[in-house]
C-alpha positions as CSV (number, residue, x, y, z in Angstrom):
1,S,-165.4,42.1,61.9
2,I,-167.0,39.5,59.6
3,P,-164.4,37.7,57.4
4,A,-164.8,38.5,53.7
5,D,-165.3,35.8,51.2
6,I,-166.8,35.4,47.7
7,F,-169.6,32.8,47.7
8,T,-169.5,30.7,44.6
9,P,-172.7,28.8,44.1
10,S,-173.6,26.8,41.1
11,D,-174.5,28.4,37.7
12,S,-178.3,28.3,38.5
13,S,-177.8,29.9,42.0
14,L,-177.2,33.4,43.2
15,A,-173.8,34.9,44.1
16,F,-173.2,36.7,47.4
17,I,-170.2,38.6,48.9
18,L,-169.5,38.9,52.6
19,V,-168.9,42.5,53.7
20,N,-166.6,43.3,56.7
21,N,-168.1,45.5,59.3
22,C,-164.8,47.3,60.1
23,N,-164.9,50.5,58.1
24,I,-162.8,53.4,59.4
25,A,-165.6,55.6,60.4
26,D,-163.7,57.0,63.4
27,R,-160.6,58.9,62.6
28,Y,-159.2,58.8,66.1
29,A,-157.8,55.3,65.8
30,G,-155.9,56.4,62.7
31,I,-154.7,59.6,64.4
32,A,-153.4,57.5,67.3
33,S,-151.6,55.2,64.9
34,F,-150.1,58.2,63.1
35,C,-148.9,59.6,66.4
36,S,-147.2,56.3,67.2
37,L,-145.4,56.7,63.9
38,I,-144.2,60.2,64.8
39,F,-143.1,58.9,68.3
40,V,-141.2,56.0,66.8
41,T,-139.5,58.4,64.3
42,V,-138.3,60.8,67.0
43,S,-137.2,57.9,69.2
44,I,-135.1,56.3,66.5
45,F,-133.5,59.6,65.7
46,L,-132.6,60.2,69.3
47,L,-131.4,56.6,69.7
48,S,-129.2,57.0,66.6
49,R,-127.6,60.1,68.1
50,Y,-127.1,58.4,71.4
51,L,-125.5,55.4,69.8
52,R,-123.1,57.6,67.8
53,K,-122.1,59.5,71.0
54,K,-121.6,56.3,72.9
55,E,-119.4,54.8,70.2
56,V,-117.0,57.7,70.6
57,D,-117.2,57.6,74.4
58,F,-116.4,53.8,74.5
59,D,-113.5,54.3,72.1
60,L,-112.0,57.1,74.2
61,Q,-112.5,55.3,77.5
62,E,-110.7,52.1,76.5
63,Q,-107.1,52.4,75.3
64,T,-106.1,49.6,72.9
65,A,-103.3,49.0,70.4
66,T,-105.5,50.5,67.7
67,D,-105.2,53.9,69.3
68,Y,-101.5,53.9,68.8
69,S,-101.3,52.1,65.5
70,I,-101.6,52.8,61.8
71,E,-101.9,50.5,58.8
72,V,-100.2,51.1,55.4
73,I,-102.6,49.7,52.8
74,N,-100.4,50.0,49.7
75,P,-96.8,49.2,50.7
76,P,-94.3,48.4,48.0
77,V,-94.3,44.6,47.5
78,D,-90.6,44.3,48.3
79,A,-90.5,46.6,51.4
80,N,-90.2,43.9,54.0
81,D,-87.5,45.5,56.2
82,P,-89.0,46.7,59.5
83,E,-86.0,49.0,60.2
84,V,-86.6,50.9,57.0
85,W,-90.3,51.4,58.0
86,K,-89.3,52.5,61.5
87,E,-86.9,55.1,60.2
88,Y,-89.5,56.4,57.7
89,M,-92.4,56.5,60.1
90,E,-90.4,58.4,62.7
91,G,-89.0,60.8,60.1
92,I,-92.4,62.0,58.7
93,L,-93.7,63.3,62.0
94,P,-93.7,67.1,62.5
95,D,-91.2,68.7,65.0
96,E,-93.9,69.5,67.6
97,V,-94.4,65.8,68.3
98,Q,-92.2,65.1,71.3
99,N,-92.1,61.3,71.3
100,K,-91.7,59.9,67.7
101,H,-90.6,56.5,68.7
102,V,-92.0,53.5,66.8
103,T,-92.5,50.7,69.3
104,C,-93.5,47.9,66.9
105,C,-93.6,47.2,63.2
106,T,-95.4,44.2,61.7
107,V,-95.0,43.4,58.0
108,A,-97.8,41.3,56.7
109,L,-96.9,39.1,53.8
110,D,-99.0,37.5,51.0
111,N,-98.4,34.1,52.4
112,T,-102.0,32.8,52.8
113,K,-101.1,29.3,51.7
114,L,-98.3,29.0,54.3
115,I,-100.5,30.3,57.1
116,N,-103.3,27.9,56.1
117,H,-101.0,25.0,56.3
118,L,-99.5,26.1,59.6
119,S,-103.0,26.6,61.0
120,A,-104.2,23.2,59.8
121,R,-101.1,21.5,61.2
122,R,-101.6,23.1,64.6
123,Q,-105.3,22.0,64.7
124,L,-104.4,18.4,63.7
125,M,-101.6,18.3,66.3
126,L,-104.0,19.5,69.0
127,Q,-106.6,16.9,67.9
128,L,-103.9,14.2,68.1
129,E,-102.8,15.4,71.6
130,L,-106.4,15.2,72.8
131,M,-106.6,11.6,71.5
132,T,-103.5,10.6,73.4
133,P,-104.3,8.8,76.7
134,P,-102.9,10.5,79.9
135,E,-100.5,7.6,80.6
136,I,-98.7,8.1,77.2
137,P,-96.4,11.1,77.0
138,F,-97.1,13.3,74.0
139,D,-94.0,14.0,72.0
140,K,-94.8,16.3,69.0
141,H,-91.3,15.5,67.6
142,N,-91.9,11.8,67.4
143,I,-95.6,11.4,66.4
144,E,-95.0,8.2,64.4
145,E,-94.6,6.2,67.5
146,L,-97.7,7.7,69.0
147,G,-99.6,6.3,66.0
148,H,-98.8,2.8,67.2
149,E,-99.4,3.5,70.9
150,I,-102.7,5.4,70.7
151,P,-105.6,2.9,70.7
152,L,-107.8,2.9,67.6
153,P,-111.4,4.2,68.2
154,P,-114.1,1.5,68.3
155,T,-115.9,0.7,65.0
156,W,-119.2,2.2,66.3
157,K,-117.4,5.5,67.1
158,R,-115.9,5.7,63.6
159,Y,-119.4,5.3,62.0
160,L,-121.6,7.1,64.4
161,C,-119.3,9.8,65.8
162,F,-117.0,10.1,62.8
163,A,-114.0,9.3,65.1
164,T,-110.6,9.7,63.3
165,D,-107.9,7.1,63.1
166,P,-104.7,8.6,64.7
167,R,-102.6,7.2,61.9
168,A,-104.7,9.1,59.4
169,L,-104.2,12.3,61.4
170,I,-100.4,11.7,61.4
171,A,-100.4,11.2,57.7
172,K,-102.3,14.6,57.2
173,I,-99.8,16.3,59.5
174,R,-96.9,15.0,57.5
175,V,-98.5,16.3,54.3
176,H,-98.9,19.8,55.8
177,E,-95.3,19.7,57.0
178,E,-94.0,18.9,53.5
179,N,-96.0,21.9,52.1
180,I,-94.7,24.1,54.9
181,E,-91.1,23.2,54.2
182,E,-91.6,23.9,50.5
183,L,-93.4,27.2,51.0
184,S,-90.9,28.4,53.6
185,T,-88.2,28.7,50.9
186,Q,-90.3,31.1,48.8
187,T,-90.1,34.9,49.0
188,F,-93.5,36.5,49.6
189,E,-94.7,40.0,48.6
190,V,-95.7,42.5,51.3
191,S,-99.5,43.1,51.6
192,S,-99.8,45.4,54.6
193,V,-97.7,47.1,57.2
194,F,-98.7,47.8,60.8
195,I,-96.9,50.5,62.7
196,T,-97.4,51.1,66.5
197,Y,-96.1,54.3,68.0
198,E,-95.2,55.0,71.6
199,T,-97.9,57.7,72.0
200,E,-101.4,58.4,70.6
201,E,-100.2,61.9,69.7
202,A,-97.6,60.4,67.2
203,Q,-100.2,58.1,65.7
204,R,-102.6,61.0,65.0
205,A,-99.8,63.1,63.7
206,A,-98.8,60.4,61.2
207,L,-102.5,59.9,60.0
208,K,-102.9,63.6,59.6
209,T,-99.5,64.1,57.8
210,L,-100.2,61.3,55.3
211,D,-103.9,62.0,54.8
212,V,-104.0,61.8,51.1
213,S,-107.0,61.4,48.7
214,G,-107.5,58.2,46.8
215,W,-107.0,60.1,43.6
216,N,-103.6,61.3,44.6
217,V,-102.6,57.8,45.9
218,W,-103.6,56.3,42.5
219,R,-101.7,59.0,40.6
220,N,-98.8,58.9,43.1
221,T,-98.8,62.7,43.5
222,G,-99.9,65.4,45.9
223,V,-97.5,65.1,48.8
224,E,-94.1,66.7,49.7
225,E,-91.1,64.9,48.5
226,R,-90.0,64.2,52.1
227,L,-93.2,62.2,52.6
228,L,-92.6,59.8,49.7
229,F,-91.6,56.4,50.8
230,R,-88.2,55.6,49.3
231,G,-88.5,58.9,47.5
232,D,-91.1,57.6,44.9
233,K,-94.2,56.1,46.7
234,V,-97.3,57.9,48.1
235,L,-98.6,55.8,50.9
236,S,-102.2,55.3,51.9
237,L,-102.8,55.0,55.7
238,K,-105.7,54.2,58.0
239,E,-106.3,53.4,61.6
240,P,-106.4,49.6,61.8
241,A,-108.9,47.3,63.5
242,E,-108.2,45.7,66.8
243,P,-105.3,43.2,66.7
244,S,-107.5,40.3,67.8
245,S,-109.9,41.0,64.9
246,I,-107.3,41.0,62.1
247,R,-107.7,38.0,59.8
248,Y,-104.1,37.8,58.4
249,E,-104.9,35.0,56.0
250,D,-107.3,37.3,54.1
251,L,-105.3,40.5,54.1
252,D,-104.0,40.0,50.6
253,D,-107.3,39.2,48.8
254,T,-108.1,41.5,45.9
255,F,-111.3,43.7,45.6
256,A,-112.5,41.7,42.6
257,K,-112.2,38.4,44.5
258,T,-114.1,39.8,47.5
259,V,-116.9,41.1,45.3
260,S,-117.2,37.8,43.4
261,Q,-117.4,35.9,46.7
262,L,-120.1,38.2,48.0
263,M,-122.2,37.7,44.8
264,L,-122.0,34.0,45.2
265,T,-123.0,34.0,48.9
266,T,-125.8,36.5,48.2
267,F,-127.2,34.2,45.5
268,I,-127.1,31.2,47.8
269,S,-128.7,33.2,50.5
270,L,-131.6,34.2,48.2
271,V,-132.1,30.6,47.3
272,L,-132.3,29.7,51.0
273,I,-134.7,32.5,51.7
274,V,-137.1,31.2,49.0
275,G,-136.8,27.7,50.4
276,G,-137.5,28.9,53.9
277,A,-140.5,30.9,52.6
278,F,-141.9,27.8,51.0
279,L,-141.6,25.9,54.3
280,I,-143.5,28.6,56.1
281,F,-146.2,28.6,53.5
282,L,-146.7,24.8,53.9
283,A,-146.8,25.2,57.7
284,R,-149.3,28.1,57.5
285,R,-151.7,25.8,55.6
286,R,-151.8,23.6,58.7
287,S,-152.1,26.2,61.5
288,A,-150.6,29.3,63.0
289,F,-148.9,27.3,65.7
290,A,-147.1,25.2,63.0
291,S,-146.1,28.4,61.2
292,G,-144.7,29.9,64.5
293,I,-142.7,26.8,65.1
294,T,-141.3,26.8,61.6
295,I,-140.4,30.4,61.7
296,K,-138.7,29.9,65.1
297,I,-136.7,26.9,63.8
298,I,-135.6,28.8,60.6
299,N,-134.6,31.8,62.7
300,S,-132.6,29.6,65.0
301,L,-130.7,27.9,62.2
302,T,-130.1,31.0,60.1
303,P,-127.0,32.3,62.0
304,A,-125.3,28.9,61.7
305,V,-126.1,28.7,58.0
306,C,-125.0,32.2,57.3
307,S,-121.8,31.8,59.4
308,M,-120.9,28.7,57.4
309,L,-121.5,30.5,54.1
310,V,-119.3,33.5,55.1
311,N,-116.5,31.3,56.6
312,K,-116.4,29.0,53.6
313,F,-116.8,31.3,50.7
314,E,-116.0,34.8,51.7
315,S,-112.7,36.6,52.5
316,H,-112.6,39.4,55.0
317,A,-109.5,41.2,56.3
318,Y,-111.1,41.9,59.7
319,E,-113.5,40.1,62.0
320,G,-115.7,43.2,62.1
321,Q,-116.2,43.0,58.3
322,K,-117.0,39.2,58.6
323,Q,-119.5,39.7,61.3
324,T,-121.1,42.6,59.4
325,S,-121.6,40.4,56.4
326,E,-123.1,37.7,58.6
327,Y,-125.3,40.3,60.3
328,V,-126.7,41.7,57.0
329,K,-127.5,38.2,55.7
330,V,-129.1,37.0,58.9
331,T,-131.1,40.2,59.3
332,I,-132.5,40.0,55.8
333,F,-133.2,36.3,56.2
334,R,-135.1,36.8,59.4
335,W,-137.0,39.9,58.2
336,V,-138.3,37.9,55.2
337,S,-139.2,34.7,57.1
338,T,-140.7,36.6,60.1
339,A,-142.6,39.4,58.5
340,I,-142.6,39.6,54.7
341,V,-143.5,36.0,53.9
342,N,-146.7,36.2,55.9
343,I,-148.1,39.2,54.0
344,I,-147.2,37.5,50.7
345,I,-148.9,34.1,51.4
346,T,-152.0,35.6,53.0
347,P,-154.9,36.2,50.7
348,F,-155.9,39.9,50.9
349,T,-159.4,39.2,52.1
350,S,-158.0,37.0,54.9
351,T,-155.9,39.7,56.4
352,T,-158.2,40.5,59.3
353,K,-159.8,37.1,59.7
354,N,-159.7,35.2,63.0
355,G,-158.7,31.6,62.8
356,A,-155.9,29.2,63.3
357,V,-154.5,29.4,59.8
358,F,-154.8,33.2,59.3
359,L,-152.5,36.1,59.6
360,L,-153.4,37.6,62.9
361,S,-153.1,34.2,64.7
362,A,-149.7,33.6,62.9
363,L,-148.4,37.0,64.1
364,R,-149.6,36.3,67.7
365,A,-147.9,32.9,67.6
366,T,-144.6,34.4,66.3
367,F,-144.5,37.0,69.0
368,I,-145.2,34.5,71.7
369,F,-142.5,32.1,70.4
370,E,-140.0,35.0,70.4
371,L,-141.0,36.1,73.9
372,V,-140.8,32.6,75.5
373,T,-138.7,30.1,73.6
374,T,-135.6,32.3,72.9
375,P,-134.9,33.4,76.5
376,V,-135.8,30.0,78.0
377,L,-133.5,28.1,75.7
378,Q,-130.7,30.7,76.2
379,L,-131.1,30.4,80.0
380,L,-131.2,26.6,80.0
381,D,-128.0,26.5,78.0
382,I,-128.3,22.8,77.5
383,G,-125.1,22.3,75.6
384,G,-123.1,24.4,78.1
385,N,-124.4,22.6,81.1
386,V,-123.7,19.2,79.6
387,K,-120.1,20.2,79.0
388,R,-119.6,21.8,82.5
389,H,-121.4,19.3,84.7
390,I,-121.2,16.0,82.8
391,L,-118.4,16.0,80.3
392,G,-116.0,18.3,82.2
393,P,-115.7,16.4,85.5
394,R,-115.2,13.2,83.5
395,A,-112.3,14.5,81.4
396,V,-109.1,12.5,81.7
397,D,-106.8,15.5,82.4
398,Q,-106.9,19.2,83.4
399,R,-106.5,20.6,79.9
400,R,-109.4,18.6,78.4
401,M,-111.6,19.6,81.4
402,D,-110.7,23.3,80.9
403,L,-111.9,23.1,77.3
404,K,-115.3,22.2,78.6
405,F,-115.5,25.4,80.6
406,L,-114.7,27.9,77.8
407,G,-118.2,29.3,77.6
408,N,-120.5,29.5,74.6
409,S,-119.4,31.7,71.6
410,Y,-121.6,34.6,70.5
411,T,-121.4,37.3,67.9
412,L,-122.5,40.9,68.2
413,G,-124.1,40.7,64.8
414,E,-126.4,37.9,65.9
415,R,-127.5,39.9,69.0
416,Y,-128.3,42.9,66.8
417,T,-130.4,40.7,64.5
418,D,-132.7,39.7,67.4
419,L,-133.3,43.4,68.1
420,T,-133.9,44.5,64.5
421,K,-136.1,41.4,63.8
422,I,-138.5,42.3,66.6
423,L,-138.5,46.0,65.6
424,F,-139.2,45.2,61.9
425,L,-142.0,42.7,62.7
426,T,-143.6,45.2,65.0
427,F,-143.4,48.2,62.6
428,F,-144.4,46.2,59.6
429,Y,-147.7,45.1,61.1
430,A,-148.3,48.0,63.4
431,V,-151.6,49.0,61.8
432,I,-153.4,45.7,61.8
433,F,-151.6,44.3,64.9
434,P,-150.9,47.2,67.2
435,T,-150.7,44.7,70.2
436,G,-147.3,43.9,68.7
437,F,-145.8,46.9,70.5
438,F,-146.6,45.4,73.9
439,Y,-145.2,42.0,72.8
440,A,-142.1,43.8,71.5
441,F,-141.6,45.7,74.7
442,A,-141.8,42.5,76.8
443,T,-139.5,40.6,74.4
444,L,-136.8,43.3,74.2
445,A,-136.8,43.9,78.0
446,L,-136.5,40.2,78.7
447,T,-133.8,39.8,76.0
448,Y,-131.8,42.6,77.6
449,W,-131.7,40.9,81.0
450,V,-131.2,37.4,79.7
451,D,-128.3,38.7,77.4
452,K,-126.8,40.5,80.4
453,Y,-126.9,37.3,82.5
454,S,-125.4,35.3,79.6
455,L,-122.7,37.8,79.0
456,L,-121.6,37.7,82.6
457,R,-122.2,34.0,83.3
458,Q,-122.4,31.8,80.2
459,W,-120.7,33.3,77.2
460,G,-117.0,33.3,76.5
461,P,-115.1,36.3,75.4
462,A,-115.6,37.5,71.8
463,P,-113.1,39.3,69.5
464,K,-113.3,43.1,69.5
465,V,-115.0,44.2,66.2
466,G,-115.3,48.0,66.5
467,S,-118.4,49.9,65.7
468,Q,-119.2,48.6,62.2
469,I,-122.3,46.6,63.3
470,S,-123.7,49.5,65.3
471,E,-123.2,51.9,62.4
472,I,-124.9,49.5,60.0
473,S,-127.9,49.1,62.4
474,R,-128.5,52.8,63.1
475,D,-127.9,54.0,59.5
476,Y,-129.6,51.2,57.5
477,F,-131.7,48.7,59.4
478,F,-133.4,51.1,61.9
479,N,-134.3,53.5,59.1
480,A,-135.5,50.6,56.9
481,A,-137.8,49.4,59.7
482,L,-139.1,52.9,60.2
483,L,-139.7,53.2,56.5
484,A,-141.6,49.9,56.5
485,F,-143.8,51.3,59.3
486,A,-144.8,54.4,57.2
487,I,-145.0,52.8,53.7
488,F,-146.8,49.6,54.6
489,G,-148.9,51.3,57.2
490,A,-150.4,53.4,54.4
491,Y,-151.2,50.3,52.4
492,Q,-152.7,48.6,55.4
493,W,-154.9,51.5,56.3
494,A,-156.0,51.8,52.6
495,G,-156.9,48.1,52.6
496,F,-159.7,48.4,55.1
497,P,-162.3,46.8,55.3
498,Y,-160.4,44.0,53.5
499,D,-163.4,42.5,51.7
500,D,-162.9,43.6,48.1
501,A,-166.5,44.8,48.2
502,C,-167.4,48.3,46.9
503,V,-170.8,49.7,47.8
504,T,-173.0,51.1,45.0
505,T,-176.0,53.5,45.1
506,E,-178.4,50.8,43.9
507,N,-180.5,48.5,46.0
508,V,-180.4,44.7,45.6
509,S,-182.4,43.0,42.9
510,E,-185.7,41.5,43.9
511,V,-184.3,37.9,43.4
512,Y,-181.9,38.5,46.3
513,A,-184.6,39.5,48.9
514,G,-185.4,36.7,51.4
515,T,-183.5,33.9,53.1
516,H,-181.0,31.8,51.1
517,T,-178.7,28.8,51.7
518,A,-175.2,29.4,50.4
519,I,-171.9,27.5,50.2
520,N,-168.9,29.5,51.3
521,G,-165.3,29.1,50.2
522,D,-164.7,26.3,52.8
523,G,-167.5,24.2,51.5
524,D,-169.8,24.9,54.5
525,E,-173.5,25.8,54.2
526,V,-174.6,29.1,55.7
527,N,-178.0,30.8,55.8
528,I,-178.2,34.4,54.5
529,T,-181.1,36.8,54.9
530,I,-181.3,39.8,52.6
531,A,-183.7,42.6,53.1
532,A,-185.4,44.2,50.1
533,D,-183.9,47.6,50.8
534,S,-180.3,46.3,51.2
535,V,-177.6,48.0,49.3
536,H,-176.0,46.3,46.3
537,Y,-172.2,45.6,46.4
538,E,-169.8,44.9,43.6
539,V,-166.5,43.1,43.6
540,C,-163.5,45.4,43.4
541,S,-159.8,45.4,44.3
542,Q,-158.8,47.1,47.5
543,D,-155.3,45.8,47.6
544,M,-153.3,48.8,46.5
545,L,-150.1,46.8,47.1
546,R,-150.8,44.7,44.1
547,F,-152.3,47.3,41.8
548,F,-150.9,47.5,38.3
549,P,-149.5,50.0,37.4
550,P,-148.2,50.2,41.0
551,A,-149.9,52.7,43.3
552,F,-147.0,54.3,45.3
553,P,-147.4,55.6,47.8
554,A,-150.8,54.4,48.9
555,L,-153.0,57.5,48.5
556,P,-156.7,57.9,48.1
557,V,-156.3,59.4,44.6
558,Y,-155.2,55.9,43.3
559,Q,-158.6,54.4,43.8
560,R,-159.9,53.1,40.5
561,D,-162.8,54.8,38.8
562,N,-166.2,53.5,40.0
563,E,-164.4,51.4,42.6
564,E,-164.0,53.9,45.5
565,W,-164.3,52.2,48.9
566,M,-162.6,54.6,51.3
567,L,-164.6,56.8,53.7
568,N,-163.6,60.4,54.2
569,E,-161.9,59.6,57.6
570,Q,-160.0,56.7,56.0
571,E,-158.8,58.9,53.2
572,L,-157.3,61.4,55.7
573,I,-155.4,58.7,57.5
574,V,-154.1,57.1,54.3
575,A,-152.9,60.4,53.1
576,L,-151.1,61.2,56.3
577,F,-149.3,57.8,56.3
578,G,-148.6,58.0,52.5
579,W,-146.9,61.4,52.6
580,A,-145.1,60.6,55.8
581,G,-143.7,57.6,54.1
582,I,-142.5,59.7,51.2
583,G,-140.8,62.1,53.7
584,I,-139.1,59.2,55.5
585,L,-138.1,57.6,52.2
586,V,-136.4,60.9,51.1
587,F,-134.6,61.1,54.4
588,T,-133.5,57.5,54.3
589,T,-132.3,57.8,50.8
590,F,-130.3,60.8,51.8
591,I,-128.7,58.8,54.6
592,F,-127.9,55.9,52.3
593,T,-126.5,58.2,49.6
594,K,-124.4,60.1,52.1
595,R,-122.9,56.9,53.6
596,I,-122.4,54.9,50.4
597,V,-121.8,57.5,47.7
598,V,-120.8,60.8,49.2
599,Q,-118.3,59.3,51.7
600,N,-116.6,57.2,49.0
601,I,-116.4,60.2,46.6
602,K,-115.1,62.4,49.5
603,A,-112.4,59.8,50.3
604,A,-111.4,59.6,46.6
605,F,-110.8,63.3,46.1
606,F,-110.4,65.0,49.5
607,R,-108.6,64.5,52.8
608,T,-110.9,62.8,55.2
609,Y,-109.0,62.2,58.5
610,E,-110.7,63.7,61.5
611,P,-109.5,62.7,65.0
612,Q,-112.2,61.9,67.5
613,G,-111.8,63.3,71.1
614,E,-108.8,64.7,72.8
615,V,-105.4,62.9,73.3
């Protein structure tokens, strides 16, 4: 196609407009694109069902402490006697349960400050131990003498490597110990109680017996008198997360505190997204290659930035919730920087242009960077190899050497963002860049094998987080990517031929006939020859995405009067995509409403416990 530009000569010269020769005169290309939308829709539906089934299968195949445990969410603040809880939890079970024995009872207290001081002291003590030379015995009960025996780090290390003075570490340890002694004398309120039964049958029976709606818990009614704790308290129970994923320091945080923290981190994330978009815009002005590098760097830094935000400013009772928060932020950040920014900063008439600074070249560069750089850097594992082959063998003792062989950390949320990012980029530009499907296939296939190798050879073990991230992906992000395919596919089909030129029934004026020299938008001279019987074009807006009032969905009826540019075949394709987008939007809205609204309302007023699988 010929790139579309408005020629802007001087006041005494003639004005020309370039017309793209890429009108949709053949409906088969559009029908093929619509069939791909149908295929992707069916595939995502089947994939979601498969994932839901596999989540249950994995849970049933692996027996963990969660399958035998329950968590009391609202215990009385003074109920800190495990024997009382043991007697109560065994007494509420029905007679048909043969083994009612409670194996373990954990009473979690609202002692976040004490835990934080204990954790900080332990970290500082480990740091001090690692600073101690092998020839000096480490005595944690007499660390003052160590402060005089451990050599001070060189000046250059203190300034370049931020090496810590051992005496400063000892002073910090003493401060934490004073706070620990003071807090240990206080009485803390109970925040949660974890009960572990001998059998899974007893656990399920307890959850079913005390399955009470949120309304009844709030009103403290709705259960038999024998089920009341201490004769006056209706308890709310749930199946807890994996023990390794419980964040005990955050168990006592209130709902209001959690929401305020989420609002703060969301605002910071939005600011960072805008800043990243501006950097991509500056890079695109130079070349598509610079844009691809910038997007790749931003995508690589995003997980670390979002992890820092979540760790520093948010409170989550479980590791799964924490990783889900990171996953949502990283995914939105990457979707915006990888796909949405490009469509915003690209002028409409440059959408189908070829050139180093235009959209199609930027998309191609982005896909190539995702296909090549991510797997290569992951396989090289530069940091891990340096630790294992250079720093590890030169460690002064066995413990410090073992620390170099722990393996790299990873999160399930970050791995999911790589998947959803590629899917969203492919679906978002599926109409104008259908080659993206082949790039996506190659990228996802290579990512699968590289991740499998890393999981078995490079990465260290990760905490068990449950199925939250998988549920968020299949219920929200997969559907959102599919919705983008349909909605923005309609707008992209409607935008052809991307020249803002509407044909009229008139012929050109006599003054236009002949050969002319024009100056294009880049300042270059071009020769234009106009025949006397050429058709006259007028400038019009073909960008339905920026119509005001908004044109939603993109349909042929929203073409402005006397500015119709679509051919009959194009109108059919746009209508198919537009109405398909409405159907997918309705279905997606139903899924979102069911998960966010209906399930919460159901939990508030009805019993919701349903065991999965057989005991």
